[in-house]
ZAMARGU-4260 file (C-alpha; in steps of 0.2 Angstrom, whole numbers, plus 5000, padded with zeros to 4 digits):
<rodrens>
0) 5162/5065/4904 | 5161/5084/4904 | 5179/5092/4906 | 5185/5110/4905 | 5191/5106/4888
5) 5175/5100/4880 | 5165/5112/4890 | 5171/5127/4880 | 5158/5132/4867 | 5166/5134/4850
10) 5157/5143/4836 | 5152/5126/4829 | 5144/5121/4846 | 5135/5138/4847 | 5127/5134/4830
15) 5123/5117/4835 | 5114/5122/4851 | 5103/5135/4843 | 5087/5127/4835 | 5082/5131/4818
20) 5066/5141/4814 | 5059/5133/4799 | 5042/5125/4797 | 5034/5131/4812 | 5015/5130/4816
25) 5007/5143/4827 | 4996/5138/4842 | 4982/5149/4850 | 4975/5149/4867 | 4991/5146/4877
30) 5001/5153/4892 | 5019/5156/4891 | 5028/5153/4908 | 5044/5162/4910 | 5056/5161/4925
35) 5064/5162/4937 | 5069/5179/4932 | 5077/5194/4942 | 5064/5207/4946 | 5067/5223/4936
40) 5065/5234/4951 | 5050/5243/4944 | 5039/5242/4928 | 5042/5260/4924 | 5052/5264/4908
45) 5063/5277/4918 | 5067/5268/4934 | 5069/5250/4930 | 5086/5242/4932 | 5087/5237/4914
50) 5086/5252/4902 | 5085/5240/4887 | 5071/5230/4879 | 5071/5215/4891 | 5054/5208/4895
55) 5042/5215/4901 | 5046/5231/4893 | 5047/5225/4875 | 5030/5217/4878 | 5020/5230/4887
60) 5027/5245/4879 | 5032/5251/4862 | 5043/5265/4855 | 5042/5275/4839 | 5054/5262/4831
65) 5061/5245/4837 | 5074/5232/4832 | 5067/5215/4826 | 5072/5197/4832 | 5087/5191/4822
70) 5105/5197/4820 | 5104/5214/4811 | 5104/5231/4820 | 5091/5238/4808 | 5077/5248/4816
75) 5060/5247/4809 | 5045/5259/4812 | 5034/5254/4826 | 5022/5267/4833 | 5029/5279/4820
80) 5022/5279/4802 | 5036/5290/4796 | 5052/5297/4804 | 5063/5310/4796 | 5079/5317/4802
85) 5083/5335/4797 | 5098/5339/4786 | 5107/5348/4801 | 5103/5334/4813 | 5094/5345/4826
90) 5076/5339/4823 | 5067/5323/4819 | 5049/5324/4812 | 5037/5310/4815 | 5020/5305/4810
95) 5011/5292/4821 | 5001/5277/4815 | 4983/5281/4818 | 4971/5271/4829 | 4984/5264/4841
100) 4976/5261/4858 | 4983/5262/4875 | 4979/5248/4887 | 4964/5248/4899 | 4953/5260/4889
105) 4965/5275/4891 | 4962/5280/4873 | 4972/5283/4857 | 4990/5287/4856 | 4994/5305/4850
110) 5009/5316/4848 | 5005/5323/4866 | 5009/5306/4873 | 5026/5306/4864 | 5030/5324/4870
115) 5025/5319/4888 | 5035/5303/4888 | 5051/5312/4882 | 5048/5327/4894 | 5046/5315/4908
120) 5062/5305/4903 | 5072/5321/4903 | 5065/5329/4919 | 5055/5343/4910 | 5040/5337/4919
125) 5038/5327/4935 | 5040/5309/4935 | 5023/5306/4942 | 5009/5319/4946 | 5012/5315/4964
130) 5031/5312/4963 | 5041/5314/4979 | 5058/5324/4978 | 5068/5308/4975 | 5057/5302/4961
135) 5068/5306/4945 | 5072/5298/4929 | 5087/5287/4928 | 5090/5289/4910 | 5089/5307/4904
140) 5106/5305/4897 | 5099/5294/4883 | 5092/5310/4875 | 5107/5320/4874 | 5103/5339/4871
145) 5085/5336/4869 | 5075/5352/4870 | 5057/5348/4867 | 5044/5340/4856 | 5034/5352/4846
150) 5016/5345/4843 | 5011/5350/4826 | 4995/5339/4825 | 4986/5325/4833 | 4998/5312/4826
155) 5013/5323/4821 | 5027/5332/4830 | 5045/5337/4829 | 5058/5331/4841 | 5070/5346/4844
160) 5088/5346/4850 | 5100/5360/4855 | 5113/5351/4844 | 5113/5335/4834 | 5112/5319/4844
165) 5115/5304/4833 | 5112/5290/4846 | 5093/5295/4846 | 5090/5284/4830 | 5101/5269/4835
170) 5099/5269/4854 | 5086/5279/4862 | 5071/5276/4850 | 5073/5258/4845 | 5082/5251/4861
175) 5082/5260/4877 | 5067/5258/4889 | 5068/5277/4891 | 5062/5279/4873 | 5046/5269/4875
180) 5030/5279/4875 | 5018/5280/4890 | 5000/5286/4891 | 4999/5304/4898 | 4981/5302/4902
185) 4984/5286/4912 | 4999/5293/4922 | 4988/5308/4927 | 4974/5297/4932 | 4984/5283/4941
190) 4998/5293/4950 | 5013/5284/4956 | 5006/5270/4966 | 4993/5265/4953 | 5006/5266/4939
195) 5019/5256/4947 | 5006/5242/4950 | 5000/5241/4933 | 5008/5253/4920 | 5000/5257/4903
200) 5008/5255/4886 | 5002/5251/4869 | 5011/5234/4868 | 5003/5217/4863 | 5002/5212/4881
205) 4995/5222/4896 | 4999/5220/4914 | 4986/5210/4924 | 4995/5210/4941 | 5013/5213/4947
210) 5019/5207/4964 | 5037/5212/4966 | 5050/5198/4968 | 5035/5185/4965 | 5025/5186/4949
215) 5020/5197/4934 | 5005/5192/4924 | 5001/5199/4907 | 4987/5195/4895 | 4985/5198/4877
220) 4979/5216/4873 | 4962/5213/4864 | 4963/5230/4855 | 4981/5228/4849 | 4986/5228/4831
225) 4990/5245/4824 | 5008/5247/4829 | 5015/5230/4823 | 5004/5228/4808 | 5005/5210/4802
230) 5016/5205/4816 | 5001/5206/4828 | 4993/5190/4820 | 5009/5180/4824 | 5008/5183/4843
235) 5001/5166/4849 | 5000/5168/4868 | 4984/5173/4877 | 4994/5175/4893 | 5012/5177/4899
240) 5017/5173/4917 | 5034/5178/4924 | 5040/5171/4940 | 5051/5184/4948 | 5065/5183/4961
245) 5077/5195/4969 | 5096/5194/4967 | 5098/5186/4985 | 5086/5171/4981 | 5090/5169/4963
250) 5094/5150/4959 | 5109/5145/4949 | 5115/5129/4940 | 5103/5115/4939 | 5091/5123/4951
255) 5089/5137/4938 | 5085/5125/4924 | 5074/5113/4934 | 5058/5122/4931 | 5059/5120/4912
260) 5066/5102/4914 | 5051/5097/4925 | 5038/5106/4914 | 5034/5120/4926 | 5041/5133/4915
265) 5042/5135/4896 | 5057/5147/4896 | 5072/5151/4907 | 5085/5164/4903 | 5103/5167/4909
270) 5108/5149/4913 | 5126/5144/4913 | 5136/5138/4897 | 5139/5122/4907 | 5120/5119/4909
275) 5117/5123/4891 | 5130/5110/4886 | 5122/5098/4898 | 5105/5100/4891 | 5109/5099/4872
280) 5105/5081/4871 | 5089/5082/4882 | 5075/5079/4870 | 5062/5087/4882 | 5071/5105/4880
285) 5080/5116/4868 | 5096/5125/4874 | 5101/5142/4866 | 5118/5150/4867 | 5117/5169/4862
290) 5131/5180/4857 | 5130/5197/4866 | 5143/5207/4857 | 5137/5224/4864 | 5140/5218/4882
295) 5158/5215/4888 | 5169/5209/4902 | 5185/5218/4906 | 5197/5222/4921 | 5198/5240/4927
300) 5214/5247/4935 | 5212/5262/4946 | 5225/5274/4938 | 5224/5286/4953 | 5228/5274/4967
305) 5245/5276/4974 | 5249/5257/4971 | 5244/5259/4952 | 5249/5277/4948 | 5265/5271/4940
310) 5260/5267/4922 | 5274/5254/4921 | 5265/5244/4935 | 5249/5245/4925 | 5258/5239/4909
315) 5266/5225/4919 | 5249/5219/4924 | 5243/5220/4906 | 5257/5208/4902 | 5253/5196/4917
320) 5235/5194/4913 | 5231/5178/4903 | 5216/5184/4893 | 5212/5167/4885 | 5213/5159/4902
325) 5200/5172/4909 | 5188/5167/4894 | 5190/5149/4898 | 5186/5152/4916 | 5169/5158/4910
330) 5167/5142/4901 | 5167/5151/4884 | 5177/5150/4868 | 5192/5162/4864 | 5182/5168/4849
335) 5173/5179/4860 | 5189/5189/4864 | 5189/5208/4863 | 5204/5218/4860 | 5196/5235/4862
340) 5179/5241/4868 | 5169/5241/4852 | 5165/5224/4845 | 5164/5222/4826 | 5146/5218/4827
345) 5142/5236/4832 | 5144/5241/4814 | 5151/5258/4819 | 5166/5262/4829 | 5176/5245/4828
350) 5195/5247/4828 | 5201/5232/4818 | 5219/5236/4821 | 5218/5236/4840 | 5233/5229/4848
355) 5232/5211/4854 | 5242/5209/4870 | 5250/5192/4873 | 5255/5186/4890 | 5274/5190/4894
360) 5279/5186/4912 | 5297/5191/4909 | 5293/5207/4902 | 5281/5211/4916 | 5294/5207/4929
365) 5306/5219/4920 | 5293/5233/4920 | 5290/5230/4939 | 5308/5231/4942 | 5310/5247/4932
370) 5295/5254/4942 | 5304/5249/4959 | 5288/5240/4963 | 5293/5225/4975 | 5282/5216/4987
375) 5267/5224/4978 | 5250/5219/4986 | 5233/5223/4977 | 5215/5221/4980 | 5203/5214/4967
380) 5184/5213/4967 | 5169/5213/4956 | 5160/5228/4964 | 5143/5227/4955 | 5140/5209/4960
385) 5147/5201/4944 | 5143/5185/4935 | 5142/5168/4942 | 5159/5164/4935 | 5167/5180/4943
390) 5175/5171/4958 | 5183/5159/4946 | 5189/5173/4935 | 5197/5182/4949 | 5206/5167/4955
395) 5214/5166/4938 | 5219/5184/4939 | 5226/5181/4956 | 5237/5167/4950 | 5242/5176/4935
400) 5249/5191/4945 | 5257/5180/4957 | 5268/5174/4944 | 5275/5191/4942 | 5277/5193/4961
405) 5261/5203/4965 | 5250/5197/4979 | 5232/5199/4975 | 5218/5199/4989 | 5201/5194/4981
410) 5187/5203/4990 | 5171/5194/4988 | 5162/5208/4997 | 5170/5225/4994 | 5166/5240/5005
415) 5154/5253/4997 | 5169/5265/4995 | 5178/5253/4983 | 5172/5261/4967 | 5167/5278/4975
420) 5184/5283/4983 | 5199/5284/4971 | 5210/5279/4986 | 5201/5263/4990 | 5197/5252/4974
425) 5212/5245/4965 | 5207/5231/4953 | 5189/5228/4947 | 5183/5213/4937 | 5169/5222/4927
430) 5154/5215/4917 | 5145/5229/4908 | 5129/5228/4897 | 5130/5238/4881 | 5119/5245/4867
435) 5119/5247/4848 | 5128/5264/4848 | 5146/5267/4852 | 5141/5283/4862 | 5133/5272/4875
440) 5148/5261/4876 | 5160/5276/4879 | 5149/5286/4891 | 5154/5276/4906 | 5172/5281/4905
445) 5171/5300/4905 | 5178/5311/4919 | 5160/5314/4927 | 5158/5295/4929 | 5170/5295/4944
450) 5162/5285/4958 | 5149/5278/4947 | 5155/5267/4932 | 5172/5274/4928 | 5181/5263/4941
455) 5198/5265/4932 | 5197/5284/4937 | 5205/5288/4921 | 5200/5306/4916 | 5206/5313/4899
460) 5199/5330/4892 | 5202/5324/4874 | 5192/5309/4877 | 5177/5318/4884 | 5178/5331/4869
465) 5178/5316/4857 | 5163/5309/4866 | 5153/5325/4863 | 5159/5325/4844 | 5153/5306/4843
470) 5136/5312/4849 | 5134/5325/4836 | 5142/5317/4821 | 5130/5307/4810 | 5141/5301/4796
475) 5146/5283/4801 | 5163/5283/4794 | 5167/5299/4804 | 5160/5292/4819 | 5171/5276/4817
480) 5186/5287/4816 | 5181/5296/4832 | 5178/5280/4841 | 5195/5273/4836 | 5203/5288/4843
485) 5194/5286/4859 | 5199/5268/4860 | 5217/5273/4857 | 5216/5285/4872 | 5209/5271/4883
490) 5223/5259/4878 | 5236/5272/4882 | 5228/5275/4899 | 5233/5257/4904 | 5217/5258/4914
495) 5208/5244/4905 | 5211/5226/4900 | 5198/5220/4888 | 5194/5202/4889 | 5178/5196/4879
500) 5160/5200/4874 | 5147/5191/4884 | 5136/5176/4880 | 5119/5172/4887 | 5112/5155/4888
505) 5094/5150/4889 | 5082/5135/4888 | 5064/5132/4882 | 5053/5117/4883 | 5055/5107/4867
510) 5038/5113/4860 | 5043/5131/4862 | 5054/5141/4850 | 5062/5157/4857 | 5066/5173/4848
515) 5080/5186/4852 | 5086/5203/4847 | 5104/5204/4840 | 5111/5206/4858 | 5102/5190/4864
520) 5087/5199/4873 | 5072/5188/4872 | 5056/5195/4863 | 5042/5185/4872 | 5028/5190/4860
525) 5038/5182/4846 | 5040/5165/4854 | 5032/5151/4845 | 5023/5136/4851 | 5028/5121/4840
</rodrens>
């Protein structure tokens, strides 16, 4: 019998669920079937809803560098043969591997394609030759103070910045979709409509067809081999088919895992911890539980709302919230708890002495009394849609605050103004995806993110200044010092209650072994047939 108690996935259970990778034989001439999976919106590197290396982006495209499957955030050269950061941090010189081909006969990769890709990402050239006024890159911020790429030869160039931008090497080049390289020749020939139907990269698989919210078909790129070197010989799949759905029709629970269990799919991602536990003894499948230390769950308190403007009220809420209970409501182990924004697995920016706030109802009541906050009533929602467990988590928050005398109204469908108007939103249960550089984690909480992602409406000029310093500083020890100062400011604002890092669960057929990056994103080309 599965109960709430034995459902919690401890560290030992996580290890038991993850299959080992030794002694694997490769198979040829096969199709990998993946789904159902949410549609990425577009297959464009600059207008998709991911901005991280989730399929199909890590399969169709490549960047100058990339992270490999496993647990280490160590970028390796991919399209680049060499990459060199100048001593002053304002330029990165690169030399491309020679002979790398674009899909569909669009020729060899050159430094001009790198220049075009980065200029396109930062809005220095039109998104498409026939771009409409609203066609813009979503992710120009991934390039900091990017100025230009100086092309110095067919395969060589220099990336130039107005001032140093440290995240380029940890975030933009190896991880963000905005850092992936596209074919200038193909873009000019295909235009917007043709590109969005079948974009052109250098990756090991090329797009055959794409029907939004239905299916994406990719086939092995016959001319592939240069960028990945020996890795290319390990990619076993002749074809990859992805079944796509939109958010309104996405299945959950047993309906999500049914395709793999029946043999219709080989891989399904983002199943629930409950289903991962249910499947661990099913010999026809393999269940995976993947730590996602860069992605995080937390509660935002709107510091500018009249009901929450008194810091003693926000501090009281901090003491009323039972963080371990919120983690359990997600069917996860308390080992995933975060005490500040940056997880230790980041390697840079972790605050080891961050305060751990334990629940104290009596202290919370005293703070509310000092604030003169009686009969307080607050709204709580998860504005961006949230995870499958969001409703359960919000019910726990509702019960927690009720013990302190605060009535909480859970809004399952908040108004559009909830996060855009500082006078509307109050409490927001938030689930944010992260990336392997602290700059990215912090950028959503600057003053200019009001009405976008800073739902706490906390604005601190010192924080914004430190964020700029974090972008420019290259020494990791100094970056960690800056990041700790920023987390201290966030803690003092009383606008954020940190809960836990996220966990992703997946399932494959028993004869398929999956591969993931350090944040749990699947690398389809590295999947193995066993």
